[in-house]
C-alpha positions, 0 to 999 in steps of 0.5 A: 728250628722249632721257632721257624716251624711255628713261624712257617705254620703261622704264615701259611695259616694267615695265607690260607685265611686270606685266600678263603676269606677273599675267595670263598664269596666268589665261588659259585654256590654249588661249589661252596656246598660241595666244598663244605659238605664232606667236612660236616662229618668231622665237626666233632674235631675241635680244630675243625670246629674252631676253623669253622667258627672263624669261617662263619664270619663270612656271610656266604660261608655262613649261608652255604653252611646253613643251606647244607645242614638244613638240607641234611635235616630234611627226611629222605623223599 
């Protein structure tokens, strides 16, 4: 049972990665920013940081991440 759960978790992870790597570049920039923004406050969690590190291989993801983090560093107007 434990091995089956690990196999299922691995299959789900592979599917999710495929969908993200394949689809993220096709999403409008505004939607990319909207998807990433809420996750930034949880980047202190090691699991999410590992996921973000892998997603940085997607140029559009990296660009959206840099854009949103750059915006958050700006002083309020």
